N, CA, C and O of each residue as an XYZ file, in Angstrom:
368
protein
N       0.720     -1.224     -0.043
C       0.032      0.063     -0.103
C       0.960      1.002      0.228
O       1.895      0.944      1.027
N       0.451      2.178     -0.736
C       1.079      3.575     -0.673
C       0.740      4.493      0.577
O       0.160      4.213      1.626
N       1.193      5.467      0.202
C       0.841      6.699      1.484
C      -0.094      7.445      0.891
O       0.115      7.810     -0.266
N      -1.223      7.794      1.513
C      -2.369      8.783      1.077
C      -2.229      9.953      1.929
O      -2.512      9.811      3.119
N      -1.850     11.050      1.522
C      -1.963     12.471      2.172
C      -3.030     13.357      1.961
O      -3.049     14.079      0.965
N      -4.003     13.371      2.885
C      -5.273     14.125      2.658
C      -5.017     15.329      3.489
O      -4.775     15.207      4.689
N      -5.058     16.458      2.916
C      -5.365     17.889      3.665
C      -6.383     18.203      4.303
O      -7.426     18.023      3.675
N      -6.493     18.631      5.381
C      -7.824     19.266      5.884
C      -7.444     20.376      6.690
O      -6.502     20.396      7.483
N      -8.417     21.504      6.378
C      -8.129     23.054      6.680
C      -9.261     23.109      7.678
O     -10.364     22.639      7.397
N      -8.981     23.721      8.929
C      -9.627     23.993     10.130
C     -10.254     25.455     10.072
O      -9.795     26.192      9.199
N     -11.067     25.866     10.748
C     -11.470     26.933     10.568
C     -10.837     28.303     11.297
O     -11.285     29.449     11.291
N      -9.649     27.770     11.919
C      -8.628     28.721     12.649
C      -7.441     28.815     11.724
O      -6.376     29.332     12.062
N      -7.704     28.235     10.417
C      -6.377     28.377      9.549
C      -5.272     27.140      9.715
O      -4.257     27.053      9.025
N      -5.595     26.352     10.591
C      -4.452     25.376     11.203
C      -4.848     24.228     10.013
O      -5.973     24.030      9.556
N      -3.673     23.577      9.673
C      -3.863     22.692      8.479
C      -3.512     21.450      9.155
O      -2.636     21.466     10.021
N      -4.141     20.334      8.825
C      -4.020     18.926      9.104
C      -3.719     18.064      8.107
O      -4.476     18.114      7.137
N      -2.733     17.202      8.064
C      -2.152     16.279      7.348
C      -2.810     14.956      7.581
O      -2.329     14.416      8.577
N      -3.597     14.364      7.095
C      -4.160     12.831      7.324
C      -3.411     11.997      6.489
O      -3.511     11.855      5.270
N      -2.624     11.444      7.306
C      -1.785     10.063      6.725
C      -2.221      8.712      6.759
O      -2.332      8.179      7.863
N      -2.550      7.921      5.484
C      -2.953      6.748      5.426
C      -1.756      5.924      4.872
O      -0.952      6.339      4.037
N      -1.753      4.558      5.523
C      -0.800      3.568      4.687
C       0.468      3.365      5.193
O       0.601      3.194      6.405
N       1.421      3.356      4.453
C       2.760      3.122      5.041
C       3.854      4.454      5.054
O       3.714      5.307      4.178
N       4.758      4.574      5.899
C       5.454      5.738      5.766
C       6.748      4.908      5.819
O       7.254      4.387      6.813
N       7.203      4.891      4.475
C       8.577      4.214      4.221
C       9.182      4.981      3.223
O       8.591      5.798      2.518
N      10.657      4.637      3.164
C      12.072      5.257      2.567
C      11.247      5.901      1.130
O      11.311      7.122      0.988
N      10.753      5.378      0.453
C      10.469      5.766     -0.953
C       9.145      7.150     -0.858
O       8.844      7.823     -1.843
N       8.641      7.295      0.245
C       7.531      7.924      0.324
C       7.926      9.270      1.466
O       7.050     10.135      1.463
N       8.862      9.490      2.220
C       8.954     10.348      2.966
C       9.608     11.659      2.653
O       9.659     12.635      3.402
N      10.162     11.537      1.294
C      10.588     12.850      0.703
C       9.072     13.638      0.268
O       8.918     14.829      0.541
N       8.219     13.009     -0.281
C       7.096     13.629     -0.639
C       6.308     14.477      0.802
O       5.890     15.634      0.741
N       6.240     13.610      2.018
C       5.669     14.033      3.039
C       6.606     15.336      3.595
O       6.157     16.413      3.986
N       7.685     15.035      3.539
C       8.642     16.305      4.075
C       8.459     17.676      3.183
O       8.385     18.827      3.613
N       8.405     17.211      1.775
C       8.220     18.460      0.889
C       6.716     18.774      1.270
O       6.639     19.967      1.564
N       5.846     18.321      1.343
C       4.666     18.823      1.646
C       4.278     19.676      2.813
O       3.520     20.644      2.844
N       5.027     19.051      3.850
C       5.327     20.043      5.162
C       5.917     21.315      5.134
O       5.443     22.302      5.696
N       7.089     21.286      4.395
C       7.927     22.352      4.252
C       7.346     23.322      3.536
O       7.476     24.491      3.901
N       6.590     22.984      2.367
C       5.582     23.817      1.825
C       4.618     24.769      2.607
O       4.453     25.988      2.561
N       4.089     23.851      3.285
C       2.737     24.382      4.179
C       3.299     25.249      5.162
O       2.817     26.345      5.453
N       4.578     24.627      5.800
C       5.262     25.566      6.788
C       5.522     26.815      6.467
O       5.314     27.740      7.252
N       5.990     26.969      5.314
C       6.196     28.256      4.525
C       5.294     29.216      4.407
O       5.558     30.391      4.665
N       4.068     28.783      3.982
C       2.889     29.485      3.824
C       1.821     29.767      5.085
O       1.159     30.800      5.183
N       1.787     28.791      5.911
C       0.833     28.868      6.943
C       1.119     28.349      8.662
O       0.316     28.213      9.585
N       2.646     28.139      8.601
C       3.243     27.308     10.042
C       3.020     26.084      9.770
O       2.300     25.704      8.847
N       3.604     25.388     10.533
C       3.776     23.730     10.485
C       2.419     23.241     10.835
O       1.700     23.501     11.801
N       2.229     22.378      9.689
C       0.912     21.724     10.045
C       0.845     20.167     11.053
O       1.716     19.325     11.271
N      -0.405     20.254     11.447
C      -0.324     18.780     12.192
C      -0.571     17.516     11.469
O      -1.354     17.405     10.526
N       0.181     16.525     11.998
C       0.234     15.201     11.044
C      -0.745     14.078     11.999
O      -0.509     13.763     13.165
N      -1.573     13.724     11.386
C      -2.510     12.873     11.901
C      -2.249     11.410     11.226
O      -2.475     11.080     10.062
N      -1.701     10.618     12.303
C      -1.245      9.163     11.887
C      -2.193      8.087     11.982
O      -1.929      6.964     11.554
N      -3.312      8.390     12.540
C      -4.357      7.469     12.663
C      -4.494      6.348     11.596
O      -4.978      5.250     11.870
N      -4.032      6.697     10.346
C      -4.407      5.917      9.124
C      -3.054      4.986      8.803
O      -3.050      4.042      8.012
N      -1.932      5.439      9.563
C      -0.366      4.699      9.520
C      -0.519      3.210      9.854
O      -1.059      2.770     10.869
N      -0.103      2.667      9.100
C       0.162      1.289      9.445
C       1.373      0.557      9.676
O       1.457     -0.573     10.158
N       2.552      1.501      9.186
C       3.747      0.688      9.076
C       4.722      2.342      9.105
O       4.484      3.376      8.479
N       5.538      2.116      9.822
C       6.712      3.288      9.484
C       7.938      2.704      9.620
O       8.135      1.914     10.543
N       8.907      3.020      8.723
C      10.157      1.991      8.579
C      11.142      3.116      9.353
O      10.660      4.123      9.872
N      12.371      2.861      9.364
C      13.637      3.657      9.845
C      13.656      5.187      9.235
O      13.991      6.166      9.902
N      13.227      5.235      7.816
C      13.280      6.482      7.470
C      12.026      7.039      7.749
O      12.305      8.189      8.090
N      10.977      6.927      7.800
C       9.695      7.395      8.242
C      10.049      8.136      9.439
O       9.931      9.358      9.534
N      10.541      7.271     10.465
C      10.732      7.510     11.825
C      11.761      8.615     11.635
O      11.416      9.608     12.276
N      12.801      8.776     11.038
C      13.627      9.805     10.845
C      12.860     11.151     10.387
O      12.695     12.119     11.129
N      12.620     11.102      9.662
C      11.399     12.279      8.557
C      10.654     12.597      9.482
O      10.379     13.796      9.451
N      10.045     11.854     10.582
C       8.910     12.255     11.649
C       9.517     13.237     12.541
O       9.024     14.315     12.874
N      10.883     12.643     12.968
C      11.810     13.409     13.977
C      12.128     14.317     13.318
O      11.960     15.250     14.103
N      12.597     14.878     12.104
C      13.135     16.121     11.456
C      11.586     17.082     11.517
O      11.685     18.285     11.761
N      10.426     16.566     11.320
C       9.300     17.352     10.832
C       8.951     17.583     12.246
O       8.657     18.776     12.326
N       8.849     17.059     13.321
C       8.481     17.360     14.723
C       9.561     18.384     15.032
O       9.126     19.443     15.483
N      11.024     18.280     14.868
C      11.867     19.486     15.199
C      11.449     21.001     14.430
O      11.733     22.106     14.891
N      10.756     20.760     13.232
C      10.317     21.767     12.527
C       9.158     22.518     13.253
O       8.928     23.725     13.180
N       8.467     21.576     13.972
C       7.224     22.086     14.542
C       6.101     21.388     14.462
O       5.268     21.669     15.324
N       5.713     20.266     13.419
C       4.710     19.747     13.333
C       4.287     19.017     14.443
O       5.093     18.349     15.092
N       3.107     19.077     14.724
C       2.614     18.305     15.912
C       2.276     16.898     14.902
O       2.127     16.846     13.682
N       2.219     15.674     16.065
C       2.041     14.412     15.494
C       0.917     13.919     16.768
O       0.982     14.165     17.973
N      -0.057     13.180     16.040
C      -0.987     12.877     16.720
C      -1.751     11.844     15.948
O      -1.602     11.739     14.730
N      -2.829     10.836     16.850
C      -3.761      9.925     16.242
C      -3.153      8.623     15.838
O      -3.567      7.839     14.984
N      -2.003      8.520     16.672
C      -1.120      7.198     16.355
C      -1.840      5.948     17.054
O      -2.409      6.001     18.145
N      -1.728      4.911     16.308
C      -2.141      3.539     16.986
C      -1.157      3.068     18.089
O      -0.023      3.545     18.065
N      -1.467      2.234     18.991
C      -0.491      2.020     19.961
C       0.707      1.659     19.264
O       1.672      2.335     19.619
N       0.940      0.827     18.407
C       2.312      0.295     17.650
C       2.781      1.511     17.287
O       3.876      1.732     17.806
N       2.318      2.525     16.490
C       3.071      3.300     15.904
C       3.488      4.565     16.975
O       4.523      5.218     16.842
N       2.676      4.746     17.858
C       2.859      5.553     19.220
C       4.378      5.040     20.199
O       5.220      5.771     20.721
N       4.298      3.585     20.178
C       5.528      2.878     21.100
C       6.482      3.370     20.058
O       7.248      4.249     20.453
N       6.600      2.993     18.812
C       7.869      3.144     18.006
C       8.779      4.675     17.985
O       9.984      4.885     18.117
N       7.645      5.580     17.764
C       7.777      6.786     17.903
C       8.224      7.116     19.192
O       9.386      7.520     19.155
N       7.666      7.093     20.485
C       8.208      7.410     21.661
C       9.498      6.660     21.750
O      10.425      7.349     22.177
N       9.794      5.406     21.450
C      10.967      4.712     21.858
C      12.202      5.386     21.003
O      13.372      5.072     21.221
N      11.817      6.333     20.020
C      12.965      7.065     19.557
C      12.761      8.622     20.208
O      13.415      9.560     19.754
N      12.044      8.757     21.027
C      12.036     10.263     21.409
C      11.563     11.045     20.945
O      11.922     12.208     21.130
N      10.352     10.638     19.988
C       9.377     11.562     19.706
C       8.219     11.864     20.361
O       7.631     10.905     20.862
N       7.723     12.985     20.492
C       6.608     13.088     21.538
C       5.344     12.972     20.523
O       5.350     13.670     19.509
N       4.492     12.280     20.732
C       3.281     12.281     20.321
C       2.003     12.860     21.020
O       1.778     12.493     22.173
N       1.137     13.751     20.396
C       0.533     14.701     20.818
C      -0.898     13.896     20.985
O      -1.891     14.483     21.414
């Protein structure tokens, strides 16, 4: 399965990116590019990982960089949340 990224704009001008599928090496560049573009336009987006079923090492490192850029990360399954927390990535 690929990674689907759906943009959701809130009433307060905040943007959430809902991720579904696998966050793996061949797809992290797309996510980082989208987040960088949104960050430049309207601030760091929130990442909703509720539909993410798998995160590989590259995905974890990308999420670490995005968190450092100011992106909030939430909605993770228990498995994904435990992987991220083990890597020192705060999950909201």
